[in-house]
N, C-alpha and C positions, 0 to 999 in steps of 0.2 A: 504492498499500499504504501509506503513512503515513498519508493522510487516511480511509483505512477499514477497518474491519473490526475485531478484540479491542482494536488498541493504541487505535483511536479512543475508544472506549468507556470504557475504565480511565482516558483521560486526563480526559474528561467526570466520572466516579467521585470522580476526584482532587480537579479542582476543586472539586466541590460540597461534599465534607470541609471544603476549606481555604475555604469562603466561610462554611460552618454556624461554623468557628473563628472567624474575624476577627467574625462577629456576636455571638457570645458576648462577645469580650473587649470589643466595644464597649459593650455592655449593661454589665462589670460596671465597665467605666471610668468611663461617665454615669452610674451609680449612686454611683460612689464620689465622682466629681464632686460631684453634689448634695449627697451628706453633708459633704463638706469644706466646700463655700460653706456649707451652712445652721451650720456649728461656727464658719468663721468670722467669718458675720455676727452671731453670739450673743457672740465675744472683741471683736469692732471695737465694738460697740454693745449691751453690756450692758444696756440700758431693755429691750430685747426680751423679754430672758431673764428680767428682774424684772417683765415685764408678763404672763408667762405664771405664774409662780408666785403672785402677787396676785391670779389671777383667784377668787373667792368660792364656796364651797362653798354646797351648798344650804340646810346652818342659818344659813350667815352671812347668806345673800340674805333668810332668814326671819325675821332679827333686824333687818335692816337695813328691810324694811318693818313691821314690829312696831315700831319706832323712828317711824313717820308716822302720829299719834292720829287724820287724817282718811284718807279715799281717795283724792284730788284731784279727784273730781267733785263740780261744784255744779250740780243740777237750775235749766233755768231758769225766772226768776222774779224781781220784784226784790225780795222777802221770803226767798227760800230761802236755805239755808245747806249750806256741803259737807257732803257726809254721810259718815258714820263707814263704816268697812269692813264694819260688822255691816248698815249700812243698803245700802250696796251688794249684798251679798250676797242678801240680801233679792231686790231688786229686778230680780235673776237667777234667782231662783226657788232659791237654794241657802242655806236655812236652815243656822245654826249654822257655816257659814265666814264668812272675811273675806276681802273682794275687793279691791284696792289698782288705781288705773290707774297705768300707765306712761309715765314722763317722757320727753317727746321734744322734740329743740333748737328745732325748726322747731315744731310742733304743740301744745307745752304737754302738758298730760295729757289722754288721749285713751281715750274709752271701747272703741276698735278692739282695743284692746291693753291686756290686763288680766292680775293674776298671783291669784290665787286659793291659799288656806292652810286647808285642812281637816282637820278635827278629827283623823281617822283616820290623818294622815302626817305627821309632824313633820320628815321629811329633805330637803325643797325644796317649793318652791312649783309649782302644776300651773297649766297653759293653761286658759283656761274651758271648751274643748271637753271635755279630760281631764278637769276634774273633775266635769263632768253626765255624762259617761259612767260614770264611777265613782259617783254619786250613781245611777243608774239599777239599777247593777247592786245596788246595796244597798237597793232598790226605797224610796226616800227623793226621786224624781223621776218624775214621768209620762213615758213614749215619746215622747208627743206633744206634751210642751213644749218648744220648741227655737228659742222666741223669746230674741234677745238674742245667737245664738250669731254671733262673728262681727264685733260692734258692732250700735249699733241705728239704724234707720231716721229719716229727720226728723221724720215721724209719732210716731214712739216718743218721739225727744228732744222735741219739744213737749208729750207729755204727761205726761211723766216726773212732773208735778209734782204731777200728781193721783195717782199709783199708788198701789195699795191691794194687798200681798201676800197672797199667797193661804191665808187663815186656818186653812185646814184643812191646808195642806201645811206651812205653818211649825209648827205645832203638833206635829205628826207627827217634824218632824225633834228639835224642842226635847224632846221625849221620848224617841227613839230617842238623842240626847246625853246626855241626863240620866242613861239608864240605863246609858247608855258607862261613864257618868265614874263613877256610884256603884257598880258593877262594879271598877274600876280603883281605886279609892278602900278598897274590901273588902278585895279579894286584896291590896294591898300592908299589909294587918294581918298575912298569914298569910304565913310563909316556907316553911310543909311539912314541918317536921320531925318526927322520930319523935312526941316531947311533944303535939306539936300533932295527930297523927293519934290519938292516943291518947285525947284530949280527948276529941274528938267521939265516941270511942269509951265513953266512961265519960258523956256526957251524954246528953240525947236528949228526946225528946219527952213531954208527959204519957202519963199512962196511957189506954190505949184498947184498944177490944176487939182482941183479936190471931184472926183467921180467917184459913181457908184455903181454896184453891179446887179443893178434892178431889172426884173425883165424888158422895159419899158427902154430903158439904156441902151442894154444888148439888142433891142428890136432899130432902133436909132443908129445907131452904128453899121448894123449890117443891112440896113437899107442905103448908108452910103457909100458901103463896096467896101470898106477898109475900115479897122479896128485904129484905135490911137495909136502915134506911136512916140507922141509926149507923154514922158511919164510922169504919173498922179503921185500924189501924198505915198511917201516910202513906207510907212511905219513909223514904230518907234525906235529912236537911236539908242546906240550901247549905250548911254548915259542911262536913259531910262532903267536898263537892267542892272547896271553898276551900282545904281544908287540905291537899288533893292536889292541888293546883296544876292542877285543871282548865281548858279552856281554852275551852268551851263553857256557860260558866255564865249566857250568854242562856238555853239550854233549860232548865236547871236552874231557873231563876227564871221561870220559865212556868208549871212547877207549882204555884208560891206564889201566883203571880199568876190560880190558876185557868183559865188557858189551857194546861196539860198536861194529863196524867190519872196521879191517884195511886192508890197498890195499892189504893182502896176502889173508884176508878172503875173499875180494872182488873177487881177482882172482878167488880163487876157486868157489865162487859162479856163476859165469860166465863160468867158463870151467863143472860144473856141471849141468847147466842152461842149457845149450847149449847140451850136450847130452838127457835132458828130453824133448827138444822142437826135437828132430829127433822120439819120441814115442806116444805124445800125440793126441788126434782126435781131428782137428782143427775146423771140424764142431760143435763140442760138446763146445768148448774151445774158440774161436773168440769172440770180441767183437766188435762192429762195428753199424752206425747209419745204417738203411732203405736204403738209399741209396747206399751206398757203400756194404751190407750184400747182396744185387740184384745184384751187377756188380760182386761179387764173386763167386758166382753157378749159374750167369746166362745163361752159353756157357760152354759143354764140350772139345770144339775147343782149343786145348791147342794154337795154334796162334792167336787165337782170344784173348783168356788169357792174353799172353803176352803181345798186344798191350792194352789191358784195363787195364793192371800195368803199361805199361807206360806212359798212359795217367793221369791217375790218383792216382798211385800211390797203391802199394801194397794194398788190402783194410781189408783182415782177420788178423788183428794186435790183441793182449792182451793186457792186463796190466799185468807186470809181465814176460812177455816174453822176453828171449834172442835174439837178434838181430845183422844183421852183419850193421855196418855203416864204411865211409871213414875214416881210421885211420888218416891218414896224414890231414885231414882238422879238425880233433876232436881235435890233437895234437897242430895244429895254433890257434885255438879259446882259447883254456886252457890257452898258452904261451900269448896270446896277453893279455885276460885279466887279467892274473896275474901281468904283464908287465905296465898293464895300474892302477892298483892297487898301486902296489909300486911306479909309477914315482910321483902318485898324493895323495899318502899318504891314501888310502881308505883301510877299512876295507876288508875283504874277501869276506864277503857276502853282498856287498852292494847294498843298494836294490835301491832308486830312485834317479840318479846321475843326475846335472847341472852344465852348464858350468856358471862359476863365471870368465868374466874379461879371465886373459891369464890361469886360473883354473880350477880346478872343484870343486864342492860342494858335498856332500852327504844330500837332502834334509831330515828332520824326517819322521819318518814313524809312524802308530800306531800299527805296528807288529814289534813283539820282535823276536829275529834272530830266535830263536825255530820255532817259529810260520812260520813266511816268507818260513824255510825249507821244513816244511812238508807240506806244502799247495802248492809250489811249486811241492812236489810230487805225488801232488792229495790226502794226504789223511786230516782228521780230528783230528787227536791226533798221538803223538809222536812214532817214532818207529827207531827203532836200523838203518834199510836202509836209514831212511832219510839223516843221516852224510852226508858231503862232506867235504874237506877242500874247492873245492871253485865250487861257483855257478853261473855259465857264464851267464851273462842277455841275450834275446837275440838281442838286440839293448841296445847302450848308446852314449852320448854323446860321441864324440871321434874315435868313434869304425871307423876302417880303412876301406875306399870303397869297398877294392879287399882281407878284411880278408873274407877266403871261410865259407858258412855255411853248418850242415846237411839240406841243402833242395833241392840236386840235388841227381840222382840218382851214387851211387859207381859204378866206369866202373872196377875200378884197382884191379885184385882179391889181388894184392900184398901187399897193403893197407888196405885189410879188416881188420875189428877189433870188439870184440865182446863187446854189450854194451847190458844192461837193461830196457824195458821201465818202468819207474815208472807213467807216467799218459798220457793219451791224444790217447787210441786206440779207442774208441765212438766219440772222438769228431770232429765234423761235419769239423771243421776249422782246425781240426789237427796240433794243435798247442801240442807237444811231449815233456816230459822231458826224459831223457833219462840219467843212470848213468855210468861209465869208469875208467878204469884207463890213464891215460898220465901223461907223463914225462915232469915234469917243468925244464927247462932249467937255469933257472938262479937261481934256488932252488937248483937243484943236486940231486931232488928227485920224486919219483912216487906218486902222489896225486889221491883222490877217487873225481870226477870232476862230477856235473849234467849238464849236456850241451839239449838245444834247437833243436828242431829238425821239421822235418814236414813228411808226410807220405813218400813223395819222394826220401828221403836221406836216409830209411829205406830197408833192406833184411832181409823178412825171412829164417831161414835154413831148415825149412822144407814147401813145399806149401799144398795144399789141394789136399789130393789122389781124384782119380775119386770115389773110392767106399764111402770115406768123402761125395763127392758136390753130389752124387747121393741118399743118404739118408737123407742130409740137404734138398734138392730139396722136398724129397717126401715129409719132415714135412712141409716146407712150402705151398706145392699144397694143403697138408690135412687141413691144417689150411686157407688157402684162402676160399677154398670150403666150409667152414660150418662159412663165413662169417654172413650169418641170424640165425645163433640157438649159444644164448648167450650160455646158458650151455655149450655146446661141445667146444666153443671156448674158456671159463675159464680152460677146463679141457687140450688143447692143449698148452696153452699160456706158459708154463713152457718149453717147447722145443720150441720156436722160438722167445720169448721175454722178457725183463729183464728190471726193472726200474730199472736210477743211480742211485740210492743210493743203490740198493745193487748188484753192477757191482764188488765190489769186494769181496763180501762175496764168501763163499766156490760154486765151480761150480762141478756141477753132475748130476747123475739120481735117488738120495736115495731122501727119503722125506727130502723135507724143502730144496732143492734144484731145480738148474734150471741150462738149459745148454741150454737156447735163446742164439743167437747170436744177434740178434737185439737189442740195448739200447735204447730205448724210454721211453718218456712220454705219448706217446699215448695212445687211449684205446685198446682194442684186436680189436674189430670192425674196428677201424679205419686203424690197419694196416692190418688186414686181405684183406677190401677192396681194399686198396694200392696194396698189393701183390699180389691181382686178377686183377687189373687193367693195372700191369704194366708186369707182368708176364705171367699169365696162362687163360686168357681172349680168347676164341678161334675166336671171331670177332675182336680181334686187341689189343694184347699185346704189349703197348706201349713201354717199355722198350728192351724185345724182339726185337720189329720190328727194335731199333735203331741200336739196336748191331749186328744183323742179314745184316741190307745194309752197316752198316760199315765195318763186313768183305767182302761181296761182293765188296766193295770197294780195301778192300787190296789184294783179289785173284787177281782182274783185274788190278790190279796196278804190281803185280809180273809177270801177264803174258805180260804186258806191256814190262818190264823191261827183262824178259826171258821167249821168247815167243817159242823159240827149242824147239821138241819135247821130244827131252834128256834133256831139264831141268823140264820135269814133276817131277822129284823127289825132286828135290829141293824145288820146289814151295809146296811142299807137307811135307817137313820138318822143323819141329817146332826149331831143332836148328839152323837152316839157317837162320829162321827168329831173332831168337835171337841174333845170330852173327849178324847179319843186326843194329839191334836197340842197341848194346852193341857198334857197332864200330865207332861212332860217340860220339866225346865231345862236339864242336861248330862249328860254321861258319869256326872258324878260322886254325883250328887244326885237325888232323885226331887219330883217335887209331886205330892201324892195327889191324885186329882181325886174332886170331890163327886159320888159315883154317885148321889145324890139328886137331884140336876137331870134324869135319865135319868126319861120318864114311865114313872107307877107301872105300869100295866100290862106295859111291857117290862121294868121290873126284877123284876116277880116270874116273870116267865115267863122269860125268859134269864137275868139276871144273874147267874150261879150262881157259885161261888168256884171253875171251871175257869177261865172266861169273867177274873175278877177278876186269876187266874194270870198269863196270857197279855196282859192289858191293857196294861201298861208295857210289854214290848218289842216290840207291834206299834204303840205309839207312836213307841218311839225307830226303829224302822225304816220308819214313814212320813212321819216328820221327815226323815230320810236321803234318801228317796226325792221328796222336795219340795225338798232343797237342793239334787239332783243334778239335778233339770231345769232351776233357776236356769244352773247351770253348764254343764250340756250346749248352753244354748240363751238367753244372755245378751242378744241382741237382739230 
C-alpha cells in the first residue's frame, strides 16, 4: 500500500514542487552572486568603472577624426602623398563625405576598416557599408557600384594611384550638398515669428496677370484659339514657407528652378486636360469599383442614367481626369484653411491638428512633408504634380460647421471650375483628392491647392457615349459568360478588370497594357460570377431588376405630376428631367431653372403655367427618390 495508490502520486507531486522551489532559489542566488561580484570588481578595481565612464560619445569620436587633417591612406607610388579625408571619400564613391582609416596596433592604418562622416548625420561616424546604404537611399550612389566594400583588392590598390572619381556622380553629390547647405543657411535666417509671417503677406511678387481656371475662362481661351503665354500669378514664394518653418524646402525650391509646377503651368495643365477629356474613350479609361462600373453601363435610358448619377454620383471617373467642381466652395475651403493656419501659426501643410486649451497644436507625425504630400495624391513616390501651396484637410479642429465641402452636386454653372483628380476614382468610399487653383484673399495671390472631395461633388466634362457603353457592356457580357472557363477568363481579364497596384500605369490595348474599368483585388472568376448574377442572368439579374424597378417608379411619378396627353413629350425628354434634378438646392431655397434650355417646340406646346407650378415639387420628390435608391442599395 505504501508504494502504490494515491499516496505515491501525492509524494511525487510534493517532490516536484520542492524541486521547482529549489531551482528558483538557485537562479535567484546565482543572479545575486553575479551582481555582487560585478559590484565588488568595480570597488576593488575602480579603473574598470573609469573606463566605462570614459567611453567617447559619437560626437566626440567625430571630433577626434576631424582633428586628423589627413585620412591615413597613402596610395602606392614613389611620389604619392597621403590622401585627405575628402579624397578618400571620392575614392570610395562617397562625394561630399569624409573618410578616415582606422588605426590597428599591428597593421597600422588599413582600408579594411574605415570610418565615414556624412553631411546629414553629425551624431556619430558610420561604417562604409552603412554610409553607402544611406547614399543609395538618397539616390546619390548607383546600386551597382559596390566596389571597395570591406576593403580593396590587390589589383585595386595597385591601380589606386591612377584612380579618377566619377565626375558625374561627384558633381551630383556636390550640387545636392550645396543645395542642402543653402537651404539650411536660409532657414537659419527665419525664426517663424508672427512678424515674419506677416512680412511675407505684405511683400509679394511683381504685378502679373491674375487669371482663374473657371470653366468660363477655359471656354474663352479655347475660343481664342490659343491659351495664354504670359505667366500668371506664380503662387507662394519660398519666403512664405521659410517663415512658416516648412521642412520640405527642397520641393518648394524645385518650382523656383523650373522643376516644379507654378500656378500658370497648372492653369495650362487644366486647360489642355479639359481639351483631352472631350476625346477620350471613357469605356476604356474609367476606373471604378465593380458596383459603380455596373451602375455606369447598366442602362441605356438617359433619364435613368441621370437619376443614377444623382443618387450615387458619377460612377466612371479616372485618376488624372480633369473635372468640374463648385468654384465657390473650393475658394471658401482654401481661404478658410489658410486663415486658420495663419491665425494659429501653423504650417501650410499641417497634418494632425488637435485643440490645446484656447488654441491649436500640430501633433508630431512619422511622415515627412514630402511623403505626406505624395500620399495625399495617391502616389508611392514624389513627382512634381504632388506639390501644392496649400493641402487642405477634410476636417480639422475648429472647422466652421457652415463651411461648404466638395460633396454636393455643383448646380450654378456660373461657378464651375476645373480641377484634376489626383486619387480616389476607384475608391468605393469616394475619398478624392483634387488639385485646382484658388485665389487666397489674405495673401493676395493665387495658390495651387489640394482639396478633399467626394464623388457627389465632381462632374465629368464628357459622359460615356452610347457606343462606348455598348462596347463596354459587350466585354462584360463575354467575360461573364466565360465564368467557367479559366483560360478564357485570363485572356479576357485585361479588358474588364485591373489590380489596384497597376491602376496608375499606362492604359491601352497594346501589349502589357489594360483597358479594364473594374479596379479590384478579386479573382477573374469572382468578378465574372458577380457580373453574371447582377447583370446577365436570364433568370433574374439582381442589379438590372433594381434599376428597372426604379425607372418604372420614376416614369409613374412623372405621369402623376404631368398626366395630360400633351405632356408625353416632356415625360420622354431627358433635358426636362435634368432641369428638374438641377432645379433644387435644398428644402429652404429653390434654384429657378432656365426654361429656355428646353427645345422651342416642347416649350411652346407643353410647358405652360400648370407645368411650371408643379415643376419644383416634382424635382424635390425626384431627388428624394434618387437618394432613397442609394440608401436602400449602398453596395
